[in-house]
C-alpha positions in Angstrom: 23.8 -34.9 4.2 25.5 -38.3 3.8 23.7 -41.2 5.2 26.9 -42.9 6.3 27.8 -39.9 8.4 30.8 -38.9 6.4 31.2 -35.2 5.4 31.7 -34.1 1.9 34.9 -32.4 0.7 34.6 -28.6 1.0 36.3 -26.1 -1.2 36.2 -23.3 1.4 37.1 -23.6 5.1 34.2 -24.2 7.4 33.1 -21.7 10.1 32.3 -23.4 13.4 29.4 -21.9 15.4 28.4 -22.9 18.9 24.9 -21.8 19.5 23.7 -21.6 23.1 20.0 -22.0 23.7 18.5 -21.2 27.2 15.5 -23.4 27.6 15.2 -25.5 30.7 19.0 -25.6 30.8 21.8 -24.6 28.5 22.0 -26.7 25.3 25.1 -26.3 23.2 25.4 -27.5 19.7 27.8 -26.9 16.8 26.8 -26.0 13.4 29.4 -26.5 10.6 28.9 -23.9 7.9 30.5 -23.6 4.5 29.9 -21.1 1.7 30.8 -23.1 -1.3 29.4 -23.7 -4.8 27.0 -26.5 -5.5 25.1 -27.9 -8.4 22.2 -25.8 -9.7 18.7 -26.2 -8.0 16.8 -29.2 -9.2 13.2 -30.2 -8.5 11.7 -33.0 -6.4 8.4 -34.4 -7.5 5.7 -36.3 -5.6 6.1 -40.0 -6.4 3.3 -41.7 -8.2 1.3 -38.6 -9.0 3.3 -36.8 -11.7 5.6 -37.9 -14.4 9.1 -36.4 -14.5 8.0 -34.4 -17.5 5.0 -33.0 -15.7 7.1 -32.1 -12.7 9.6 -30.3 -14.8 6.8 -28.5 -16.6 5.4 -27.3 -13.3 8.8 -26.1 -12.1 9.3 -24.0 -15.2 5.9 -22.3 -15.1 6.0 -18.5 -14.5 2.7 -18.4 -12.6 2.6 -14.6 -12.6 2.6 -14.5 -16.4 -0.2 -17.0 -16.8 -3.6 -15.9 -18.2 -6.1 -15.9 -15.4 -8.0 -18.9 -16.7 -4.9 -21.0 -17.0 -3.8 -20.0 -13.4 -7.2 -21.0 -12.1 -6.9 -24.4 -13.9 -3.4 -25.1 -12.5 -3.6 -23.7 -9.0 -7.2 -24.7 -8.2 -9.6 -23.7 -5.5 -7.7 -25.6 -2.8 -4.8 -23.0 -3.1 -6.7 -19.7 -3.1 -3.9 -18.0 -1.2 -1.5 -19.1 -3.9 -3.9 -17.8 -6.6 -4.1 -14.4 -4.8 -0.3 -14.3 -4.5 0.5 -15.0 -8.1 -2.3 -12.9 -9.6 -1.8 -9.9 -7.4 -2.2 -6.7 -9.4 -4.4 -8.2 -12.0 -7.7 -7.2 -10.3 -9.7 -4.4 -11.9 -10.7 -1.2 -10.4 -9.1 1.2 -7.9 -9.4 1.9 -4.2 -8.3 4.6 -1.7 -8.0 4.6 2.1 -9.2 7.5 4.2 -8.1 7.5 7.9 -5.5 9.1 10.1 -2.0 8.8 8.6 0.2 7.4 9.9 -1.5 5.2 12.4 0.4 4.1 15.6 0.6 0.4 16.4 -1.8 -0.5 19.2 -3.7 2.8 18.9 -7.5 3.5 18.4 -8.9 4.7 15.1 -12.4 6.1 15.1 -13.0 5.4 11.4 -11.2 3.9 8.4 -12.9 4.3 5.0 -12.0 2.2 2.0 -13.6 3.5 -1.3 -13.5 1.2 -4.3 -14.3 2.5 -7.8 -15.4 0.2 -10.6 -13.1 -0.2 -13.7 -13.8 0.8 -17.3 -15.9 -2.3 -17.9 -17.6 -2.2 -14.6 -18.4 -5.2 -12.4 -20.5 -7.8 -14.1 -23.8 -8.9 -12.5 -22.9 -11.6 -9.9 -19.4 -10.2 -9.3 -18.1 -9.1 -5.9 -15.6 -6.8 -4.2 -13.7 -7.9 -1.1 -11.5 -6.1 1.4 -9.0 -7.9 3.6 -8.9 -5.9 6.8 -5.5 -5.8 8.5 -4.5 -8.9 10.6 -4.2 -8.3 14.3 -6.5 -5.3 14.3 -10.0 -5.6 15.8 -11.7 -8.4 13.8 -14.3 -6.7 11.5 -18.0 -7.5 12.0 -21.1 -6.5 10.0 -24.0 -7.7 12.1 -24.0 -5.3 15.1 -24.2 -1.6 14.1 -22.9 0.7 16.8 -20.6 -1.9 18.3 -16.8 -2.0 17.9 -15.3 -2.8 14.5 -18.5 -2.6 12.6 -18.2 -2.5 8.8 -20.9 -0.8 6.8 -21.0 -1.0 3.0 -22.4 1.9 1.0 -22.9 2.4 -2.7 -23.3 5.7 -4.5 -26.2 4.3 -6.4 -29.0 2.0 -5.4 -27.9 -1.7 -5.3 -29.0 -4.9 -3.7 -25.5 -5.8 -2.5 -25.2 -8.5 0.2 -22.4 -8.9 2.7 -20.5 -11.8 4.2 -17.2 -12.6 5.9 -14.8 -15.4 5.0 -11.7 -16.9 6.5 -8.4 -16.0 4.9 -8.3 -18.5 2.0 -9.0 -21.5 4.3 -12.0 -23.7 4.5 -11.9 -24.6 8.2 -13.1 -22.1 10.8 -10.4 -22.9 13.3 -7.4 -22.6 11.0 -4.6 -20.7 12.9 -6.6 -18.3 15.0 -10.2 -19.4 14.4 -12.7 -16.5 14.1 -9.8 -14.1 14.6 -8.8 -15.1 11.1 -12.1 -14.0 9.5 -10.7 -10.8 8.1 -12.3 -10.5 4.7 -15.5 -8.7 4.1 -17.2 -9.3 0.7 -19.9 -7.3 -1.1 -21.8 -9.5 -3.5 -23.3 -7.6 -6.4 -26.3 -9.2 -8.1 -26.6 -6.2 -10.5 -22.9 -5.6 -10.7 -21.4 -2.0 -10.8 -21.3 0.4 -13.6 -18.1 2.1 -14.7 -17.0 4.6 -12.1 -19.6 3.5 -9.6 -18.2 3.4 -6.0 -18.5 1.0 -3.1 -17.5 2.2 0.3 -16.4 0.0 3.2 -16.8 2.1 6.4 -15.0 0.5 9.4 -15.6 2.1 12.8 -14.2 2.0 16.3 -11.1 0.0 15.6 -7.9 -0.9 17.5 -4.8 -1.1 15.3 -2.7 -4.2 15.6 0.3 -4.0 17.9 3.1 -4.8 15.5 5.2 -2.3 13.4 8.5 -4.2 12.9 9.2 -4.5 9.2 12.7 -3.3 8.3 11.4 -1.4 5.3 8.6 0.2 7.3 5.1 -1.0 8.0 1.7 -0.4 6.3 -1.8 -0.6 7.6 -2.8 -2.4 4.4 -6.3 -3.0 3.1 -5.9 -5.6 0.3 -8.7 -5.2 -2.1 -10.0 -7.9 -4.5 -12.4 -7.8 -7.3 -14.3 -10.4 -9.3 -15.1 -8.1 -12.2 -16.2 -10.8 -14.7 -18.3 -12.8 -12.1 -16.4 -16.0 -12.8 -16.1 -16.8 -9.0 -12.4 -15.8 -8.9 -11.1 -12.6 -7.3 -7.8 -10.9 -8.0 -6.1 -8.2 -6.0 -6.2 -4.8 -7.6 -3.0 -3.1 -8.9 -2.7 -0.8 -5.9 -4.4 -1.9 -2.7 -4.8 1.2 -0.4 -2.7 1.6 2.8 -1.4 4.2 5.2 1.9 4.1 7.1 1.9 2.2 10.4 4.5 3.3 12.9 5.7 2.4 16.4 4.9 4.6 19.4 7.6 6.7 21.1 10.5 4.8 22.7 10.2 3.8 26.3 13.5 2.0 26.7 16.7 0.9 24.9 18.2 -2.6 24.7 21.9 -3.4 24.1 23.6 -6.7 23.1 27.2 -7.5 22.4 29.4 -10.4 21.2 29.7 -13.0 23.9 33.4 -14.0 23.5 36.3 -12.1 22.0 40.1 -11.8 22.2 42.0 -8.9 23.6 42.4 -6.2 21.0 39.6 -7.6 18.8 36.6 -5.4 17.8 33.5 -6.3 19.8 30.1 -5.5 18.3 27.5 -3.6 20.3 23.9 -3.3 19.0 21.6 -0.8 20.6 17.9 -0.8 19.8 15.2 1.6 21.0 11.8 0.0 21.6 8.3 1.2 22.3 5.9 -0.3 25.0 4.8 -3.0 22.5 8.4 -4.1 21.6 8.3 -2.4 18.3 11.5 -0.6 17.1 11.0 3.1 18.0 12.2 4.6 14.7 11.5 8.1 15.9 14.1 7.8 18.7 16.8 10.6 18.6 18.4 10.2 22.0 22.1 10.4 22.8 23.7 7.4 24.7 26.9 7.4 26.7 28.9 4.3 27.6 30.5 2.9 30.8 32.2 -0.4 31.7 32.0 -2.6 34.7 35.8 -2.9 34.8 38.9 -1.2 33.5 40.3 -2.4 30.2 37.5 -1.3 27.9 38.2 1.3 25.2 34.7 2.7 25.1 33.0 4.3 22.0 32.2 8.0 22.0 28.7 9.0 22.9 26.2 8.4 20.0 23.2 10.4 18.9 20.6 8.4 17.0 19.6 9.7 13.5 16.7 9.2 11.2 18.6 6.7 9.0 19.2 4.5 12.1 15.5 3.6 12.2 15.7 3.0 15.9 18.9 0.8 16.0 22.6 1.3 15.7 25.7 -0.9 15.7 29.1 0.2 16.9 32.2 -1.5 18.3 34.8 -1.3 21.1 38.0 -3.1 22.1 39.4 -4.4 25.3 43.0 -4.3 26.6 42.7 -6.9 29.4 41.1 -10.4 29.6 38.1 -10.8 31.9 34.4 -10.5 32.0 32.8 -7.1 31.2 29.4 -5.6 31.2 28.9 -2.4 29.1 26.1 0.0 30.0 24.5 2.5 27.6 22.6 5.4 29.2 20.5 8.3 27.8 20.8 10.9 30.4 17.9 13.0 29.0 15.3 10.2 29.2 16.9 8.0 31.8 16.8 5.0 29.4 19.6 2.6 30.4 20.6 -0.9 29.3 23.4 -3.2 30.3 24.8 -5.7 27.8 25.1 -9.4 28.2 28.4 -10.5 29.8 31.3 -10.2 27.4 34.2 -12.6 28.0 37.5 -11.3 26.8 40.3 -13.9 26.4 44.0 -13.5 26.3 44.3 -15.9 23.4 42.0 -17.6 20.9 39.6 -19.8 23.0 38.8 -23.4 21.9 35.1 -22.4 21.3 33.1 -19.3 20.8 29.5 -18.7 21.7 27.3 -17.3 19.0 23.6 -16.4 18.9 21.1 -16.6 16.1 17.7 -17.6 14.9 17.4 -20.7 12.7 13.6 -20.7 12.1 12.1 -17.6 10.6 9.1 -17.3 8.3 8.8 -14.3 6.0 6.3 -13.2 3.4 7.5 -16.1 1.3 5.5 -18.5 3.4 1.8 -18.7 2.5 0.7 -19.2 6.2 2.7 -16.2 7.3 1.3 -14.1 4.5 -2.3 -15.0 5.4 -2.2 -15.3 9.2 0.7 -13.3 10.7 0.0 -9.9 12.2 3.3 -8.6 10.8 5.5 -10.5 8.3 8.9 -9.5 7.1 10.2 -9.3 3.6 12.9 -12.0 2.9 15.7 -9.4 2.8 14.3 -7.4 5.7 14.3 -10.4 7.9 18.1 -10.7 7.7 18.6 -7.0 8.1 16.4 -7.1 11.3 18.3 -10.0 12.8 21.7 -8.5 12.1 21.3 -4.8 12.8 18.3 -4.6 15.1 18.9 -7.7 17.3 22.6 -8.2 17.0 22.5 -11.8 15.9 25.6 -13.7 14.6 23.8 -16.2 12.3 20.3 -16.7 10.9 18.2 -18.7 8.5 14.9 -17.9 6.8 13.1 -21.3 6.8 10.0 -20.6 4.7 7.8 -23.5 3.9 9.0 -25.3 0.8 7.2 -24.6 -2.5 4.7 -27.4 -2.0 3.2 -26.0 1.2 0.1 -24.1 0.0 2.3 -23.2 -3.0 4.3 -20.7 -1.1 6.7 -19.8 -3.9 7.9 -21.0 -7.3 11.4 -21.8 -8.6 12.1 -18.3 -9.8 11.2 -17.1 -6.2 13.4 -19.7 -4.7 16.4 -18.7 -6.8 15.9 -15.1 -5.6 15.6 -16.2 -2.0 18.9 -18.1 -2.3 20.5 -15.0 -3.9 19.2 -12.8 -1.1 20.5 -15.2 1.6 24.0 -15.1 -0.1 24.0 -11.3 -0.4 23.4 -11.1 3.4 26.1 -13.6 4.3 29.1 -11.8 5.8 31.7 -14.5 6.9 33.1 -13.7 10.3 30.4 -11.2 11.1 26.9 -12.6 10.2 26.4 -16.0 8.7 23.2 -16.8 6.7 22.1 -20.3 5.8 20.0 -21.3 2.8 17.1 -23.2 4.4 13.6 -24.4 4.1 10.9 -26.1 6.1 9.4 -29.3 4.7 6.0 -30.4 5.8 4.5 -33.9 5.4 2.1 -36.2 7.3 4.9 -37.7 9.4 5.9 -34.3 10.8 7.8 -31.2 9.8 11.5 -30.7 9.5 13.7 -27.7 8.7 16.6 -28.4 6.3 19.8 -26.3 6.4 22.2 -26.3 3.5 25.9 -25.6 4.1 26.6 -24.3 0.6 25.4 -21.3 -1.3 22.6 -23.0 -3.2 20.0 -25.7 -2.6 17.5 -27.7 -4.6 14.0 -26.5 -5.3 11.6 -28.9 -3.7 8.8 -29.4 -6.2 5.2 -28.3 -5.6 4.2 -32.0 -5.1 6.7 -32.3 -2.3 7.9 -35.2 -0.2 5.3 -37.3 1.4 7.6 -39.2 3.8 10.8 -38.2 5.7 12.8 -41.0 4.0 11.8 -39.7 0.5 13.3 -36.3 1.5 16.4 -37.8 3.0 17.0 -40.0 0.0 16.7 -36.9 -2.2 19.1 -34.9 -0.1 21.7 -37.5 0.4 24.0 -35.9 -2.1 23.7 -32.4 -0.6 25.7 -31.1 2.4 22.8 -30.3 4.7 21.1 -31.4 7.9 17.4 -31.8 8.8 15.9 -30.8 12.1 12.4 -31.9 13.2 10.1 -29.1 14.3 7.1 -28.9 16.7 7.6 -32.7 17.1 5.7 -33.0 20.4 2.7 -30.8 19.6 -0.6 -32.0 18.3 -0.2 -30.3 14.9 1.6 -32.9 12.7 3.8 -34.4 15.5 6.9 -36.2 14.4 6.6 -39.9 13.8 9.7 -41.1 15.8 9.6 -44.4 14.0 11.3 -42.4 11.3 14.6 -41.9 13.0 18.1 -42.2 11.5 21.0 -41.4 13.9 23.2 -40.6 10.9 20.8 -38.0 9.6 19.0 -36.5 12.7 21.5 -34.8 14.9 19.4 -32.0 16.3 15.8 -31.3 17.3 14.1 -27.9 17.6 12.6 -27.9 21.1 11.3 -24.3 21.3 9.3 -22.3 18.8 6.0 -20.4 18.8 4.3 -23.8 18.4 5.3 -24.6 22.0 8.0 -26.1 24.2 8.9 -29.8 23.6 11.6 -30.6 26.2 9.4 -32.8 28.4 5.8 -33.8 28.9 3.5 -31.0 30.3 6.3 -28.5 29.7 4.8 -25.2 30.8 3.9 -22.5 30.1 1.5 -23.7 27.4 1.2 -20.8 25.1 1.0 -22.4 21.6 -2.8 -22.7 21.3 -2.5 -26.3 20.2 -5.2 -28.6 21.7 -2.4 -30.8 23.1 0.7 -28.7 24.0 3.0 -31.7 24.6 2.3 -35.3 23.6 3.6 -38.0 26.0 6.2 -40.1 24.3 7.1 -37.5 21.7 9.2 -35.1 23.7 12.9 -34.5 23.6 13.5 -36.1 27.0 11.5 -39.2 25.8 13.8 -39.5 22.9 16.9 -39.2 25.1 15.6 -41.9 27.3 15.3 -44.1 24.2 18.9 -43.5 23.3 18.2 -41.0 20.6 20.8 -38.4 21.3 19.6 -35.2 19.7 
């Protein structure tokens, strides 16, 4: 990103993408991408709060290798999610889950039992054991026996344990989903537990959450934490119990294809089987046959889904004549049928091509997604899902930078970059190294055009201009996010036409095209703020 608007020299040719977004109208924008080497990641510190030496020391810490007391000192009580993330596996004791296996997303479970067994040294008096009940399932409650989602705690020996519920690592009751986010049930143990003593959490009359979408397979997971030494800090045990969570049977198929191609060029078709809750139906084994809306298509042979397809399959076809085509896939046995998007076949290379992708995805490397999402993808699985399940052409995982609730450290960031580069397939599926930077003036995603990017230090930028100044030597572009919603709306006094070329006007935080843009589905107190919307900026001559 060069402040004067000039582009940097590139060692490899750029790939031009034109992404079409259907919002209130069609908005076309070009993204220039290059996969070329850059300098190694370097940290950004918070000005005025840390010396350069302190920043570098923080960047080089291997948080997972720290002794617990040192981790507590460095991370602190304000970052409990980070503490849980970096100390996972260091909790003492074991636990098992007893319930139907697998569970089906959206189904009802009569009872799920989590049994915790105290470790060799037991649980010290004043310690506690906590179970994080799965996000999206019926919120647990412990005050109304006989009613749905009641959690009873039993001990195999007399104890005076007390029970309470807490929000997922956050102090405020309305963070993300309010009471929906109270998923942790804790048993406080004034007398502790002896070695081998068991504590049972019995959860009854439960509805399983509706999502089963991870590429690697989903788990109905009961993260279990123990404060064995009664120091007020809990760590997740080595193996939290879980059972597989799967989609229901398929009730339809969906097919997507490339939008524009040239005669004789392979055109990708992606077929996905879905269940009634839009989960990939991995058990689907149907056979689909193909037809075309016009002559000129060399159709693929019928295809029968296999176990290794996990509910989706990619194949290709070619065309012998220019024109517009619609390809239909049909499963005669079930009646499932899907017609592709229109595919334009050109006689010669067109001036532009239309590509589709997702430039704002959060994975399990974002602290908020780990703690609040009903289903969160792995970093690698996110790319696999976009390419092979949904037929995207380009994609970026934009997890919150390391400063946001301490989402990840430098070692994680290097692996995230490596994963992005491994999934990049020029000409077929383009991945961008990216991150979301949050500060008091608003949030912005930053997309890097090379195959590496700097690690943004835990302290983080506190002002957009600080970030832009830091990034001026990198080939990248920032894009403001949820800029018209009440959660950290963008301060449009911070506008630089040489830096800000695009704006994200649609996300799960809401729609920001114009004031009172409906439907209002984001849950924010003020869905759109007058004067902050995209149309407001266009009217002020800010062409985004």
